[in-house]
C-alpha positions in Angstrom: 295.5 30.5 188.9 293.1 28.8 186.8 295.1 26.2 186.3 295.9 25.6 189.6 292.1 25.8 190.3 291.3 23.1 187.8 293.9 20.6 189.1 292.6 20.9 192.9 289.3 20.4 191.4 290.1 17.2 189.2 292.2 15.5 192.0 288.8 16.4 194.3 286.1 15.4 191.9 287.9 12.1 191.5 288.3 11.5 194.9 284.8 12.2 195.7 283.6 10.3 192.9 285.5 7.1 194.1 283.0 6.2 196.8 281.3 2.7 195.8 277.5 4.1 195.2 274.4 2.5 196.3 271.1 3.2 194.0 267.6 2.2 195.0 263.9 3.7 194.2 261.4 3.5 197.1 257.8 2.5 196.4 256.6 5.6 197.4 258.5 7.4 194.3 257.4 4.6 192.0 254.1 4.5 192.8 250.7 3.8 190.6 251.0 6.7 189.3 255.0 6.9 187.9 255.7 5.3 185.0 259.3 6.0 185.2 261.6 7.9 187.7 265.8 8.7 188.3 267.3 6.6 191.0 268.3 8.1 193.9 271.9 7.6 195.9 271.6 6.6 199.2 273.0 8.8 201.8 273.1 8.5 205.8 270.8 10.8 207.3 273.0 11.0 210.3 275.9 12.3 208.8 277.8 9.4 209.8 278.5 9.0 205.3 281.9 10.3 204.2 280.3 10.7 200.2 278.8 13.8 200.6 280.7 15.9 197.6 279.7 13.6 195.0 278.6 14.5 192.0 275.1 12.8 191.4 275.4 12.1 187.8 278.5 9.9 188.3 278.2 6.4 189.0 281.8 5.0 190.3 283.1 1.5 189.2 281.4 -1.4 191.8 278.2 0.7 192.8 275.4 -1.7 193.9 272.0 -0.7 192.2 269.0 -2.7 193.8 266.0 -3.7 191.6 262.9 -4.5 193.1 259.6 -6.9 191.7 257.8 -4.9 189.1 260.8 -2.3 188.6 263.3 -2.3 185.9 266.5 -0.5 185.8 268.7 0.6 183.3 272.2 3.0 183.1 272.4 5.5 180.6 275.8 7.0 180.2 276.4 9.6 178.1 272.6 9.2 176.7 273.4 6.4 175.7 271.8 3.3 177.4 274.7 0.8 178.3 273.0 -1.7 180.8 269.6 -3.2 181.5 268.1 -4.9 184.3 264.5 -6.4 185.3 265.3 -9.1 187.8 264.6 -8.1 191.7 267.5 -8.0 193.7 271.3 -6.4 193.5 272.9 -5.1 190.7 276.7 -4.5 190.9 278.0 -2.5 187.8 281.6 -2.9 186.9 281.9 -2.0 183.3 282.0 1.9 184.8 285.0 4.5 182.7 285.0 6.0 186.5 287.4 4.0 188.6 287.0 3.4 192.1 289.8 2.1 194.4 287.5 0.7 196.8 286.7 -1.9 193.7 288.8 -4.2 191.5 293.0 -4.5 191.6 294.1 -1.7 193.6 296.8 -0.9 190.8 294.8 -1.2 188.5 291.8 1.3 190.2 294.8 4.1 190.9 296.1 3.6 187.4 292.6 4.7 186.3 292.2 7.2 188.7 295.0 9.5 187.9 293.7 8.4 184.1 290.3 10.6 185.0 292.3 13.4 186.5 293.5 13.9 184.0 291.1 13.7 181.7 289.2 16.1 184.2 291.7 18.8 183.8 290.9 19.2 180.4 287.6 19.9 181.3 288.3 22.8 183.8 288.5 20.5 186.8 284.5 19.2 185.8 283.4 15.5 185.0 282.8 16.0 181.3 280.5 13.3 181.8 277.1 12.1 182.4 275.8 8.8 183.7 272.2 8.2 185.5 270.2 5.3 186.7 266.6 5.1 185.9 263.5 3.3 186.8 260.8 1.8 185.3 257.1 0.8 186.6 256.8 -2.7 185.1 253.3 -3.0 187.3 250.1 -3.5 185.5 248.3 0.4 186.0 244.7 -0.1 186.6 241.6 2.4 186.8 242.0 4.1 183.4 238.5 5.1 182.5 237.1 5.4 179.3 234.1 6.4 177.4 232.4 7.2 174.4 231.2 10.7 173.7 229.9 9.8 170.3 228.4 6.4 169.4 231.2 4.1 167.6 230.2 2.1 164.3 229.3 -1.4 165.0 228.4 -4.2 162.9 225.8 -6.9 163.8 226.4 -10.2 162.3 224.3 -12.9 163.7 223.8 -16.2 161.6 221.3 -17.0 163.9 218.7 -14.5 163.0 220.3 -14.1 159.2 221.4 -10.4 160.5 223.9 -8.3 158.9 223.2 -4.5 160.1 225.7 -2.0 160.5 224.6 0.6 163.7 226.8 2.2 166.4 227.3 1.5 170.0 228.0 3.1 173.2 230.3 2.0 176.1 231.7 3.1 178.8 234.5 1.2 181.1 238.0 0.9 182.4 241.2 -0.7 181.3 244.6 -1.2 182.5 247.7 -1.5 180.8 251.7 -2.2 181.2 255.2 -0.9 180.6 256.2 -4.2 178.4 259.7 -2.3 176.9 261.4 0.2 179.0 263.8 0.7 176.7 261.4 1.9 174.3 259.9 4.0 176.1 263.0 5.5 177.7 264.1 6.6 173.9 260.7 7.8 172.8 258.6 9.1 175.6 260.4 10.0 178.9 264.1 10.4 178.2 266.6 12.1 180.5 264.3 13.2 183.1 264.8 15.0 186.5 261.2 14.4 188.1 259.3 11.3 187.9 257.2 10.8 184.9 253.8 10.5 185.8 251.0 8.9 183.7 248.6 11.6 183.7 251.3 13.4 180.8 251.0 10.6 178.6 247.4 9.0 179.3 245.4 11.5 177.5 246.6 10.7 174.3 246.3 7.0 174.4 242.8 7.8 175.5 242.2 9.1 172.5 243.4 6.8 170.2 242.3 3.5 172.3 238.5 5.1 171.8 239.6 5.9 168.1 241.1 2.2 167.9 237.9 0.6 169.2 236.2 0.9 165.8 238.4 -1.5 164.1 238.5 -3.2 167.3 234.8 -4.3 167.4 235.1 -4.9 164.0 237.2 -7.6 164.7 234.9 -9.0 167.5 231.6 -9.0 165.2 233.8 -10.8 162.4 234.3 -14.0 164.6 230.2 -14.2 165.0 230.3 -12.5 168.9 227.0 -11.2 169.5 226.2 -8.0 170.4 224.7 -9.1 173.8 228.0 -11.4 174.5 230.8 -8.8 174.4 230.9 -8.2 177.8 231.9 -12.0 178.2 234.8 -11.7 175.4 236.6 -8.7 177.0 239.7 -10.7 176.5 239.2 -10.7 173.2 238.5 -7.4 172.9 242.1 -6.5 174.7 243.7 -8.5 172.5 242.0 -7.1 169.4 242.9 -3.9 170.8 246.6 -4.7 170.9 246.6 -6.0 167.3 245.2 -2.3 166.0 247.4 -0.4 168.7 250.6 -2.0 168.3 252.4 -0.2 165.9 251.5 3.2 168.1 251.6 1.9 171.5 253.7 -1.5 171.9 256.2 -0.5 168.7 256.5 3.3 169.6 255.6 3.5 173.5 256.6 -0.2 174.9 253.1 -0.6 176.3 250.5 -2.5 176.0 246.7 -2.9 176.9 246.7 -5.6 179.5 242.6 -6.2 180.5 239.9 -4.1 179.0 236.6 -4.0 181.3 233.2 -2.8 180.0 230.6 -1.3 182.5 227.8 -1.1 179.9 227.4 -1.2 176.1 224.2 -0.2 174.2 222.6 0.5 170.8 220.1 2.9 170.2 216.5 2.1 170.9 215.0 1.5 167.8 218.0 -0.8 166.9 217.4 -2.2 170.6 213.9 -3.0 170.3 214.3 -4.1 166.4 216.9 -7.0 167.5 214.6 -8.0 170.5 212.0 -8.0 168.1 213.9 -10.2 165.7 215.0 -12.4 168.7 211.7 -13.1 169.5 210.0 -14.0 165.7 213.7 -16.3 165.7 212.1 -18.3 168.5 208.8 -18.7 166.8 210.4 -21.0 164.5 210.5 -24.3 166.7 206.7 -25.2 166.2 206.7 -26.2 170.4 208.0 -23.0 171.0 205.7 -21.2 168.8 202.4 -23.1 170.2 203.5 -22.1 173.7 203.2 -18.6 173.1 200.0 -18.9 171.0 198.6 -20.4 174.1 199.6 -18.0 176.0 198.3 -15.3 174.0 195.0 -17.6 173.8 194.6 -17.8 177.4 195.2 -13.7 177.7 192.7 -13.6 175.3 190.0 -15.4 176.7 190.2 -13.9 179.8 189.9 -10.7 178.4 187.0 -11.8 176.8 185.4 -13.3 180.1 185.5 -9.7 181.2 183.4 -8.6 178.6 181.1 -6.2 179.9 178.5 -6.7 177.6 177.1 -9.5 179.4 177.3 -13.1 179.8 176.4 -14.0 176.0 179.2 -11.3 174.8 181.8 -13.0 177.4 181.3 -16.5 176.3 181.2 -15.6 172.5 184.4 -13.8 173.3 186.1 -16.7 174.8 184.6 -18.8 171.7 186.2 -16.5 169.3 190.1 -16.7 171.5 189.5 -20.0 171.8 188.6 -20.8 168.1 191.3 -18.7 166.6 194.0 -19.7 169.1 193.3 -22.6 170.3 193.3 -24.5 167.2 196.3 -23.1 165.8 197.9 -23.9 169.1 197.2 -27.3 168.3 198.2 -27.6 164.7 202.0 -26.2 166.0 202.0 -28.6 168.9 201.5 -31.5 166.6 203.9 -29.9 164.0 206.7 -29.6 166.5 205.9 -33.4 167.5 206.6 -34.5 163.9 203.0 -34.6 162.5 201.7 -32.2 159.7 200.3 -29.4 160.1 196.1 -29.2 160.5 194.0 -26.4 159.7 190.5 -26.4 160.5 189.7 -25.1 157.4 190.8 -28.8 155.9 188.3 -30.7 157.8 185.6 -31.9 155.6 181.8 -31.3 156.4 179.2 -33.9 156.0 175.8 -32.7 154.7 174.7 -32.4 158.4 176.5 -30.5 159.2 179.7 -32.3 160.9 182.9 -33.5 160.1 182.7 -36.3 157.3 185.6 -38.0 155.6 185.4 -40.8 157.1 186.3 -39.9 160.4 183.0 -41.2 162.0 179.8 -40.4 162.6 178.3 -37.3 163.9 175.7 -35.8 165.4 174.0 -32.3 165.5 177.6 -31.2 164.0 179.2 -32.6 167.1 182.4 -34.7 166.0 181.7 -38.3 167.8 183.9 -40.2 170.1 185.7 -42.3 166.9 186.6 -38.8 166.4 188.9 -39.2 169.2 191.0 -42.3 167.3 193.5 -41.5 164.9 192.6 -41.5 161.4 193.8 -43.4 158.5 197.0 -42.5 157.2 197.2 -39.6 155.1 193.9 -37.8 156.7 193.9 -34.9 158.8 193.3 -35.9 162.6 190.4 -33.7 164.3 190.7 -31.9 167.2 187.9 -34.0 169.9 186.0 -30.7 170.7 186.0 -29.3 167.3 182.3 -28.6 166.2 180.5 -27.1 163.2 177.8 -24.6 163.5 174.4 -25.7 162.3 173.5 -22.2 161.8 175.9 -20.8 159.8 178.5 -23.5 159.1 181.6 -22.0 161.5 184.1 -24.3 162.5 184.4 -23.4 166.5 186.2 -24.5 169.3 184.1 -23.1 172.2 180.6 -23.2 173.8 179.3 -20.7 171.2 179.7 -19.6 167.6 182.4 -17.4 167.0 180.4 -15.7 163.8 176.7 -15.8 165.1 176.7 -16.4 168.8 174.6 -19.6 168.7 175.0 -22.1 171.4 176.8 -25.6 170.9 174.4 -28.4 170.4 174.5 -30.9 172.9 176.9 -34.0 172.5 174.2 -37.4 171.9 175.0 -40.1 174.0 176.5 -43.3 172.5 174.3 -45.8 171.4 175.0 -49.8 169.8 172.8 -50.5 167.5 170.3 -53.4 168.2 171.1 -54.9 164.5 174.6 -55.3 163.9 176.5 -54.7 167.7 178.2 -51.1 166.1 179.0 -48.5 168.5 177.7 -44.9 166.9 176.9 -41.6 168.0 174.8 -39.9 165.1 171.1 -40.6 164.5 172.0 -43.4 161.8 174.1 -47.1 162.2 177.6 -46.1 160.8 177.9 -50.1 159.3 174.5 -51.1 158.9 172.2 -47.6 158.5 169.4 -48.4 161.1 168.0 -45.7 162.8 169.1 -44.8 166.6 166.5 -46.6 169.1 
């Protein structure tokens, strides 16, 4: 009885599996959360199909496999990959070891069918074979979140600031990846699965490896001279660096590649952030013109604060004079240096015996620079700002209305006069040309 049953089973099984099959994988099965799924055989739901007793793991010769965009199909026979197709369209398998009388030369198909009956008889009427169709999702997989639970070491290299600091950063954002080699993924990851292989089965491990790879990837970014604040603008470079670091673990072992890497936020420790900001601000002061602008703004603020002195008008004017004397002169020097001139220091101005500025720069009266001081000085001599004056009481150089040291009021500037003897224009008590006293 066993032999008869085996013979009947062999004949019935071969005849049932001789029908040509149609394999497909719907988009709702291979969605954004599924990486691999077994192919489905289409059978009419209205009962019009006669192919109802087929074996699920047998693919007859001439079967059609439909491949959609973003899909890759493989055919596995006895655990070995025998066909691959990633081109959208219809794939016809015409090299199957399971013959079909509906495909190919009829005589050859009939002979091959009887051979399969004999082969199945040796397995008690069973197939003794396993053939499957698998589909893989080759679309970009989005929405994979990451975040550094602990700081990641990062090196700040900035040639402009002369920085080479070892610090840490925290990051969070999203990345996307893509299945670029389904054969490796099948062999090393999913294998002969019956149920769809979903992304959540592997992404926990991938996230851990990604965060580990961020450290050497950020090191590569740093070596390229990309500034810390500019990292979000170089996410593609960071994705490339991650692929280089993860090539062995992901690409070579799993057939997966990082496609895009997005950064929602990246931050340094607060103390390092402040130090970096201070260094950047200090770097701007290297340019004398920028330094002068900053100094002038600070001086203006100081003068406004001094003008609000609660000790009264005299104290306010003294404060304004001090602010202008300390900051205004410095700003003027830096502006001049930024325009190509040599820096000028008020202490470099020669002082005449009468309390004014000497050194061949025009006569002075009452310690106030004359109009001749506005003219360019001879080559090699400093140029005196027109509003600078020397206190007749204590000899301090000032730029405001009151002495910043003793509070003495600035002397009044005498009106210019012309020497009646030689016609020279003067502002002091004596003619600078012939020495005649002022009339």
